[in-house]
C-alpha positions in Angstrom: 0.1 -0.5 0.0 1.6 3.9 -1.2 2.1 6.1 1.6 -0.2 8.8 -0.3 -3.5 7.2 -1.4 -5.0 9.3 -4.5 -7.5 8.4 -7.6 -5.6 9.7 -10.9 -8.3 12.9 -10.4 -6.0 14.3 -7.3 -2.2 12.7 -9.4 -1.6 16.5 -10.0 -2.1 17.8 -6.3 0.2 14.8 -4.8 2.3 16.2 -7.5 2.5 19.2 -6.3 2.8 18.3 -2.7 6.0 16.5 -3.6 7.5 19.2 -5.9 6.1 22.0 -3.9 7.1 20.4 -0.3 10.5 18.9 -1.4 11.5 22.9 -2.5 10.5 24.1 0.3 12.3 21.7 2.4 14.8 22.5 0.6 14.9 26.1 0.3 14.5 26.1 4.6 17.2 23.8 4.9 19.9 26.8 2.8 19.0 28.9 5.5 19.0 26.2 8.5 15.7 26.3 10.0 15.4 23.7 12.3 12.1 21.4 11.1 12.4 22.0 7.9 11.9 18.1 6.8 8.4 18.6 8.5 8.1 22.3 7.7 7.9 22.2 3.8 5.2 19.2 2.9 3.2 20.6 6.3 2.9 24.0 4.3 2.1 23.1 1.2 -0.5 20.2 2.5 -1.9 23.2 4.1 -2.5 24.7 0.9 -3.9 21.6 -0.2 -6.2 20.8 2.6 -8.2 24.3 2.9 -8.9 24.2 -0.9 -9.9 20.8 -0.9 -8.5 17.8 -2.4 -9.4 13.7 -2.2 -5.3 12.8 -0.8 -5.2 10.8 2.6 -2.0 9.1 3.9 -2.0 6.1 4.9 -2.1 5.0 8.5 0.5 2.1 7.9 2.6 4.7 6.5 1.5 7.3 9.0 2.7 4.4 12.2 5.8 4.0 11.1 6.9 7.5 10.7 6.0 6.9 14.6 8.0 5.0 14.9 11.2 6.3 13.3 10.7 9.5 15.4 10.6 7.1 18.6 14.8 5.8 17.0 15.1 9.9 16.5 14.4 10.6 19.4 17.0 7.2 20.8 19.7 8.2 19.3 20.5 11.6 21.7 20.3 8.7 25.1 24.0 7.8 25.2 26.0 5.9 27.9 28.0 8.7 28.6 24.4 10.8 28.8 22.7 8.2 31.5 26.4 8.8 33.7 25.9 12.4 32.9 22.0 11.5 34.4 23.2 9.1 37.5 25.7 12.0 38.3 23.3 14.9 39.1 20.1 13.3 39.1 18.7 15.8 41.3 19.1 18.5 39.9 18.2 17.5 36.1 15.1 16.2 37.7 14.1 19.5 39.0 14.2 21.7 36.1 13.0 19.1 33.7 10.0 19.2 36.0 10.2 22.8 36.5 9.8 23.3 32.6 7.0 21.3 32.0 5.2 22.7 34.9 5.9 26.3 33.6 4.7 24.7 30.2 1.9 24.0 31.4 1.0 26.9 32.8 1.4 29.3 29.8 -0.6 26.6 28.1 -3.7 27.5 30.9 -3.1 31.0 30.6 -3.6 31.4 26.9 -6.5 28.5 27.2 -8.4 30.5 29.3 -8.3 33.8 27.1 -8.7 32.7 23.5 -10.8 29.9 22.3 -8.9 27.0 21.7 -9.5 24.0 23.6 -7.8 23.9 27.3 -6.3 20.9 26.6 -5.0 21.8 22.5 -3.4 24.9 24.2 -1.4 23.0 26.6 0.1 20.5 23.9 0.7 23.0 22.0 3.5 25.0 24.0 4.4 21.3 25.5 8.9 21.3 24.4 10.9 18.6 23.3 10.3 17.2 19.8 7.7 19.1 18.6 6.6 16.3 15.8 6.2 14.0 18.5 4.2 16.3 20.4 1.6 16.2 17.0 1.6 12.5 16.9 1.2 12.3 20.7 -1.7 14.8 20.7 -2.9 13.0 17.4 -3.0 9.3 19.1 -4.9 11.4 22.2 -7.3 12.1 19.9 -7.3 16.2 20.5 -6.9 18.5 17.9 -3.4 17.7 16.1 -4.0 20.4 13.5 -4.3 23.3 16.4 -1.5 20.9 17.6 1.0 21.9 14.9 0.1 25.1 14.5 1.3 26.3 17.2 4.3 23.8 18.2 5.0 25.1 15.0 4.9 29.0 15.8 6.5 28.4 19.0 9.7 26.7 18.1 10.1 30.0 15.3 9.4 31.8 17.7 12.6 30.2 19.7 14.6 29.8 16.8 14.2 34.0 16.3 14.9 34.7 19.9 17.9 31.8 20.8 19.7 33.3 17.3 19.6 37.1 18.7 20.8 35.8 22.4 23.7 33.4 21.0 25.1 36.1 18.6 24.7 38.6 21.6 26.2 35.9 24.0 29.1 34.6 21.5 31.5 37.1 20.0 32.7 34.1 17.8 30.1 31.5 17.2 31.2 28.0 15.4 31.2 27.5 12.2 28.9 24.0 10.5 28.8 20.5 12.8 30.6 18.2 10.6 28.9 15.5 8.7 28.1 12.0 10.4 29.3 8.4 9.5 27.5 7.5 5.8 24.4 5.0 7.0 25.3 0.9 6.3 22.3 -1.0 4.6 22.1 -3.4 7.7 22.1 -0.2 10.2 19.0 0.9 7.9 17.9 -2.7 7.8 17.3 -3.0 11.8 16.0 0.9 12.0 13.1 -0.2 9.8 12.5 -3.5 11.6 12.1 -1.7 14.9 10.3 1.6 12.7 7.8 -1.2 11.7 7.3 -4.2 14.6 7.0 -1.3 17.3 3.6 -0.2 16.0 2.2 -3.2 15.7 3.0 -4.4 19.0 1.6 -0.9 20.4 -2.0 -2.2 19.3 -1.4 -4.4 22.2 -0.7 -2.9 24.8 -2.1 -0.1 26.7 1.1 2.6 26.1 0.5 6.4 25.6 1.8 7.4 22.2 3.0 3.5 21.9 3.7 3.6 18.0 6.4 5.6 19.1 7.4 4.8 22.5 8.3 1.6 21.9 10.7 2.1 19.6 12.0 4.7 21.0 12.5 1.7 23.9 13.6 -0.6 21.7 16.2 1.6 20.0 17.5 2.5 23.7 17.7 -1.1 24.3 19.2 -2.3 21.5 21.8 0.9 21.5 23.1 -0.2 24.9 23.7 -3.7 23.6 26.2 -2.6 21.3 23.8 -4.2 18.4 24.2 -3.0 14.4 24.2 1.3 14.7 20.5 2.1 13.6 21.2 4.1 11.3 18.6 7.2 10.3 20.0 8.1 6.5 18.7 11.5 5.1 16.4 10.1 3.1 14.8 8.7 5.6 14.0 11.5 7.6 12.9 13.0 4.2 10.4 10.6 3.8 8.8 10.5 7.5 8.5 14.2 7.8 6.7 14.5 4.6 4.2 11.5 5.8 4.3 13.4 9.0 4.0 16.9 7.5 0.9 15.6 5.2 -0.9 14.2 7.4 -1.6 17.1 10.1 -1.7 19.7 6.6 -4.2 17.8 5.1 -6.0 18.1 7.6 -7.2 22.1 7.5 -10.1 23.6 6.2 -10.3 27.2 5.7 -12.6 27.4 9.0 -10.0 25.9 11.2 -6.8 27.7 9.5 -9.3 31.4 10.2 -9.1 30.0 13.9 -5.8 29.6 14.0 -4.7 32.8 13.0 -6.7 34.5 15.3 -4.8 33.6 18.2 -1.0 34.3 16.5 -0.3 36.6 18.8 -1.4 35.1 21.8 0.5 32.4 20.6 3.8 34.6 20.0 2.8 36.6 23.2 2.7 33.4 24.9 5.4 31.6 23.5 7.7 35.0 24.6 6.8 34.4 28.1 7.5 30.8 28.4 11.0 31.8 27.2 11.2 34.0 29.8 9.9 32.4 32.4 12.5 29.6 30.9 15.3 31.4 31.2 15.0 33.0 34.3 15.5 28.8 35.5 18.2 28.5 32.8 20.5 31.5 34.7 19.5 29.4 38.1 21.2 26.8 36.6 23.7 27.5 35.4 24.8 29.2 38.8 23.9 25.9 40.5 26.1 23.5 38.7 28.7 26.4 36.9 28.4 26.2 33.2 28.4 29.3 31.8 25.1 31.4 31.0 24.3 29.9 27.7 25.1 26.9 28.4 22.1 27.7 31.4 19.4 29.2 29.2 19.6 26.9 26.0 19.7 24.0 28.5 16.4 24.7 29.9 14.2 27.0 26.8 11.8 24.9 25.5 12.6 24.9 21.8 12.2 21.5 19.3 15.4 19.2 20.6 16.5 19.5 17.1 16.3 23.0 17.3 18.4 23.2 20.6 21.4 21.5 19.8 21.5 23.3 16.6 22.2 26.4 18.4 23.9 24.8 20.9 26.9 23.9 18.4 27.2 27.2 16.6 27.0 29.2 20.0 30.1 27.5 21.9 28.1 26.3 24.5 28.2 23.1 26.2 26.4 20.8 23.7 26.8 17.5 26.5 25.1 19.1 29.7 22.4 20.8 27.3 21.4 17.5 25.6 21.4 15.7 29.1 18.4 18.3 30.0 17.1 18.0 26.8 16.6 14.4 26.7 14.8 13.9 30.0 12.9 16.7 29.4 11.9 14.9 26.8 11.4 12.3 27.9 9.2 13.8 30.6 6.5 15.5 27.7 6.6 11.8 26.8 5.8 9.8 29.9 4.0 12.9 31.9 2.7 15.3 29.5 -0.8 13.5 28.6 -1.3 13.2 32.0 -0.6 16.9 33.2 -2.5 18.1 29.7 -5.8 16.5 30.7 -5.5 17.3 34.0 -5.0 20.6 33.8 -7.4 21.2 31.7 -10.3 19.6 34.1 -9.1 22.6 36.5 -9.8 25.3 34.4 -13.0 27.4 34.3 -14.8 27.0 31.2 -16.4 30.8 30.8 -17.2 29.8 26.8 -17.6 26.5 25.1 -14.2 26.1 23.8 -14.4 25.2 19.7 -13.8 21.9 19.8 -13.1 19.3 16.6 
């Protein structure tokens, strides 16, 4: 079964989606835009969704893409990082929980000020990895279109602000990060096996975001056992993000797009407020642990993990420490984010009826 299902009448739209999404991703990558592979197809798919299309993303392809995202997250969790986590676990847990709590508070505040469903608003401000949060929100059954809009807007705000902060604090930014070792055939096969089998097993295991979390846990165990390296070549990431972006974008309608744009400025202000609060916690973290200011801020800033990694490399910050904090926070979001969002949205005083879809 093909990843994108369509009839002949929508073949031209599919071609437009592939060419347009690929071209936009390439242009965004030229300016080093994080999540460019997701933003390209997502943007073009939104246009097609609003205009009306019969293109449908195969649920099987979507499940495998969720598994690939889980394996991508697991790549950041190395044995050295585990040793650092054990050595400083009180600080790691405290500040990861603090950032998660601050995201919940800002989400609650925005939900109270706008017509966005409270649970959707909280999901939209959960930090970690935007694609993973979008996937998890869809599995939860809430409006992943608005979650995607909130997440991407928040990530863009973080990129702009942290790029400016980095240039202000660092006189001589570092050069581009070195390219990774080439992927092997066995490494790619092992990755695909886990990405395919994990979501299948998740159907029988009552685990939140199981299609992402089971492959993630399997990949961590695999890496710790010292087996064949799990490789994620560029072509696999391109296909994965194309499917994820397309699936979310095609679900946009004129009504939902109008509603999303109507809350654009509250989302931007909420993102700035969350960054300011996390920046203050970063200052405290830098003092407690004894790292430089930029490292402390990047360790707590509520961006997507791949976004923070790119900014950290170019700012000469302590990448190892930053990624340790970011990975633990990502796991906290995956494990506790859904529960927190449900609990907080249930406690919110409801004035006017929120918009649900």
